[in-house]
C-alpha positions in Angstrom: 117.8 150.5 -18.9 116.1 147.1 -18.9 115.4 145.2 -22.1 111.9 144.9 -23.5 110.4 141.4 -23.0 110.0 139.2 -26.0 107.2 137.3 -24.3 107.1 133.5 -24.1 108.8 131.7 -26.9 109.9 128.2 -28.0 113.5 126.9 -28.2 115.2 123.6 -28.5 117.6 122.2 -25.9 119.4 119.0 -25.4 118.2 116.9 -22.5 120.6 115.0 -20.1 120.0 111.8 -22.1 121.3 113.5 -25.3 117.9 113.9 -27.1 116.7 117.3 -28.2 113.4 118.6 -27.0 111.3 121.7 -27.3 111.0 124.1 -24.3 109.0 127.3 -23.6 111.0 130.2 -22.1 108.6 132.5 -20.2 110.6 135.1 -18.3 112.9 133.1 -15.9 110.9 129.9 -16.3 111.9 127.1 -18.7 109.0 124.7 -19.3 109.4 121.4 -21.0 106.7 120.8 -23.7 107.2 117.1 -23.8 107.7 117.3 -27.6 110.7 115.8 -29.5 112.7 118.0 -31.8 110.8 116.8 -34.9 107.4 117.7 -33.4 107.3 121.5 -33.9 103.5 121.5 -34.4 103.0 119.8 -31.0 105.4 122.4 -29.4 103.4 125.2 -31.0 100.1 123.8 -29.7 101.7 123.6 -26.2 102.9 127.2 -26.4 99.4 128.4 -27.5 97.8 126.5 -24.6 100.4 128.0 -22.2 99.6 131.5 -23.5 95.8 131.0 -23.1 96.1 129.6 -19.5 98.6 132.2 -18.5 96.4 135.0 -19.9 93.3 133.6 -18.2 95.3 133.3 -14.9 96.4 137.0 -15.1 92.9 138.1 -15.9 91.4 136.3 -12.9 94.0 137.9 -10.7 93.2 141.4 -12.1 89.5 140.8 -11.4 88.2 141.4 -14.9 
């Protein structure tokens, strides 16, 4: 039985240059926020914008 999706969420990951950055995990996609580890507010704004655009995109495909 498949797991229930958590929905998009933020997590931190080390980049290839050794710095830690925030990323959004949305299903199988990993999207860089462009925010450093100490900028959690910026990462949260990025996630909120991602959710709004993703929701708008899904609504336009549904035709409502």
